[in-house]
C-alpha positions, 0 to 999 in steps of 0.5 A: 263665301259668306251667304247674304242672309238678308230678308230680301236675298232670302226672298229672291232665292225662295221665289226663284226656287218656287218658280222652278218647282212650279214650272217643273211640275207644270202648275203655272196655269193652276196658280194663274186660275186662282190669281184670276179669281182673287183679282175678280174678288178685288175688282168686286170689293169682295174680301178673300184670302188664301189659307191652308198650306198655300200660305207656305208659298212666297209666290202665293203671297206675291200674287196676293193670294195669301196674306202670310209672308212665308219668307219672314215667317220661315214657312216651308214651301215643300209643305205646299208643293214639291216635285215628289208629291202626287197631284196638284197643290191645294189652295183654299180661298176664304171668301165673304160668305154673303158674296161667295155665290158671285165668285162661283158664278164668275167661275162658271161664266169664265170657263163655261158650265160645260167645263166647270162644276161643283164637287158633290158631298156624300151626306151620311146618316147620323143618329137622329136622321137614321131614327127619323127615316127608319120610323118613316119606313115603318109607317109612323106618322111625322109627329112620331118620327120627330118625337122618336128622333128627339130622344137621341142626341146628334153626337153619339152613335145610336147604339150608345143611347138607350131609349126605351120609349122608341120601338126596338125595331126602329132603333135596330134599323137605325143602328144598321144604317148609321154612317151609310150614305143618305143622299148627295149634297154640294161640297161647301166650296170645291169646284173642278175646272177641266180643259174639256167638257166635264161630262166626258170625265165625270157624270154631271147633273144640274143642281136644285139651286139655279145656275149650278151644276154638280159632279156625281163624285165627291172630293176623294173620287176627284182626287183619285183621278187627279182632277184639279179642285179649287176650294172657294169657301164661305167665311162669315167673319170676312163678311162681318169684317167687311161690314165693320170696315164700311160702318167705320167709314160711314160713321167715323169718316176713315177707311180701316185697312186690315193689313195695317191695323197696329199691334196694340197691348190693349187688344191682347189684354182684352184677349187675356181676359177671355173677353172674346165673344164674337172674335174669330176662332177664339170665342168657343168655350174651350178657347175662352178657357185657354186664353187666360192661361196662355196670356197672348201678348204678341201676334205669334201667340195668336198663331199658337192659340189657333192651333192649340185647341184642336183635336190633334194637339189635345190628343197628343198631349201638347196643350198642358206642357206648352202652357206650363212652359209658357208660364214658367212652370216647367223648363223649356227642354229639347231631346237634342240641341239640334231640335231647338231650331225647329221647336224653339218658337213653340217652347220645345213642344211640337205643334205644327206639321212644318215643325216635323219637316224642319226636325227631319231637316235639322237632325237627319239632313233631309231635303225639304222634299224628303221631309214632306215625304216623311210627313206624308208617310207618317200621316194617317195613310201610312205605307209600311214600305215607305215608312221602313225606307224613310225610317232607315234614312232618318236614322242614318242621317241622325247617326251622322250627326251623333244622334244614336241609341235611345235619343234617336228612338225617342225623336223618331217616336215623337215624330211618328206620334206627332205626324197624325195631329200636327196642325199646319202653321201656315193655316194658323197664321192665316187665321191669326190675322183675322183673330187680331183684326176682329179683336181690334174692332171689338175693342175699339168699336163694340157697337159697330162690331155687334151690328156687323156680326148680327148682319152676318148671321148665321155664323160663329159660336154664339147666337144673336141674343148672346152677342147683344147681351155681350155688347150691352155688358160693354156699355152698348145701347141696343134698341128693338126694331122700329118701323121708321127708324130701322133698316132691313138689317141692324144699323147704328144710331148716334147715342151719347149714352152708348159706348163710342157714341153709337147705339145698335138698332135691330133691323126689320129683317130680324122679325120672324117671318119677314125675310130679306125681300120684304124687309128691303121693301119696307126700308125703301118705302119709309117713313110711314104715317101709321100701320095702314099706310105701311100696308097700303105702300108695301103690298103683300104684307100678310096678317101673320107678318103684321102680327109678328111686327106687332109682337116685336113692338115695331109700331110703338116708338113711331106711332105710339101704338102698344103691342097688344093694340097693334095685334088686336088691329092687325086683321082689320088693317091687313084688309087695306090695299092700294086700290081701296080708299085710304082711311076706310079701315075701321078699328075698334080697340078696347082698353088693353093693358100694356105688357109687363117687362117679362111679357115684353121680353117673351115677345121680343125673344119670340119675334126676333130671338133677341131681347136687349133689356130682358134676359130670361133669368132677370125675371127670376133673380129674386127667387134665385137669390133666395135659393142661394144661386150665384150669378156669373159676375159673382162666380169669379170673385167667389172662386178666387176667395176659395169657394168650393161649392156653388149653385148656379143657373142660366139658359143653356147656350151650348152643349158640347161633347168633343171626341177628345173629352172622354165622355165629358159634356160641356155646357155653357150657361148664360144669365143676365150678367155673363157666361158660366162653364159647366162640366158634366161627367159621363156618369152624371149625364146618365143620371140626369140625361132626360133633363140635360138633353132637353132643358132650355135652362138649368139649375146646377149644384157643383164644385168650383174649379179655379185655375189660372184665371179660369173658373169651371163648375163641375156639375153634380146635381142638375135640375130644369130651371123654368124660364118664361120662354124656351131658347134654342141652344147650339149643340155641337159634337 
């Protein structure tokens, strides 16, 4: 009888199968607990979505837990849950980071503090913390501890870093304690719910943070005794997207539904240009280098992009073969025709864990449950006995389908190698929705996108200063804070000169030392007549806070008071208060010269970390031009025209040394025109370590590397570039 393969028929069969497994394993309550949390988020207008292997489930999709249609995408439920698997399923919920605490407190309220607690996280020593603590133990003062620790980077073991200026005993002890537990923290999202008082199962303590209790076990300990863990994870991009939706509703009069955003060629064209600063998951240096080569043109390309730049696919050698096949530089081939079903959508290159399972189903006749058992057996926690048993079954199944000899061995070897690094397709699909949504808003509403990102900090790859510089390169007008015009956070103002007719106004809360509470009180009390009026109507403003506001220039636009004048008068004005007569504060201000543009930029960066109109390299451009320094904007054209050696300069925004890079360190430099990728070999790092580790800005001479629209500079000579103000970089492993 012909099987009805329509989507509806497949959906019902899938749902029936999943419900049968869920009932058999007794996990219906688990799904309902997660569903209840999602329902709370919906009632409270909190964006959330399930991710991870839960997106393989049609039941999760039907309950609104995940956004990925597992039936349409052909995702395997057994990657998420099967009768043969030990322990409960794993559903991760991404929640707006700003509002995650509301969800955590709902769980405590719903199930009681006696039956719910958060999982502990074991914090271990890394190089800097090990050096600092060992110096403290040996009696060195705080300044020396900090000085010693700054001699080490955070991503390399102590033993790999030779620092002759740090006492030998400090270094020796730091080597011995590195990777040892230092203290217990709270897991980023793990919560345990029990059917009895949780203290009967595991020791519990009150957390330092009010309203929380913490287990004294970490997630592995909980898994060992089959405690059910729910991961409630904060995701900054969900906060940014929610803000962007609210801003669009306020300024455009329409409510955007992320689920119905249209697929547009212009969005993909923007991503192909690597114009992705601020876009979820594809804004890092490595992702931006891959986008012009991968050339995403449809949604599934984003699914691949999210999965491709991960340690596993990089170590497994999948990245370059996939891109070559994608661009027609290499034929799409399969070890056997039966592999086309599982590997066809990734051009014959295995990327996803679900593909390994489908390969076993197609070439050896495994059931989905057996395929998941194979995936687990081949994974990082390998069991020799299980491997032998499943290997024999796999070879027997392949032999029945005429796959023997070298081809069978090659298929097995590829599956075994791939098992350790494959990325869950379901996880990638969940993230790809957020990639597209954030890219769509960046393209259509760059000012709104910038304001939403700034108000959702800390998050993402780039600092607020870089986000603002990127917005300005897209024609968005960005204004410094003003005491009457600004709200607590960044806001939007009509401006015909700005892209989309909206300008971004930085918030009062962005000023150093102000904080959210004071910023909200200032916002509520606006408008003010003068600085004294501010002090009288918003009690508690200190002299230091007034000086910071003055340095940020917040009184210039509203009161026509210069930064230096406001600074001069800050001490006297701070003496005013509601219980004193108004106007009795006496200020005698000498004639003070106004700040030069470079001084204003320095003041902006000190006060808010953002200088909309004054990037540090702007003020050095004349001297840099005399040296022959190329700007980021000109570098691409020079590379296309065959330039081989260049001199570039910029502020260091990132230092990265991924484990997959074999000692190569990647630098992101920023000048007033854009971003520059610089690669530094292990040998070059050793020669220039002092400068490379500490310099806020760099002058780099090197070779130009140009391939498929991506430009890198292979650094050969590095020297420190003296800029008017030091800016902190974001350094990662």
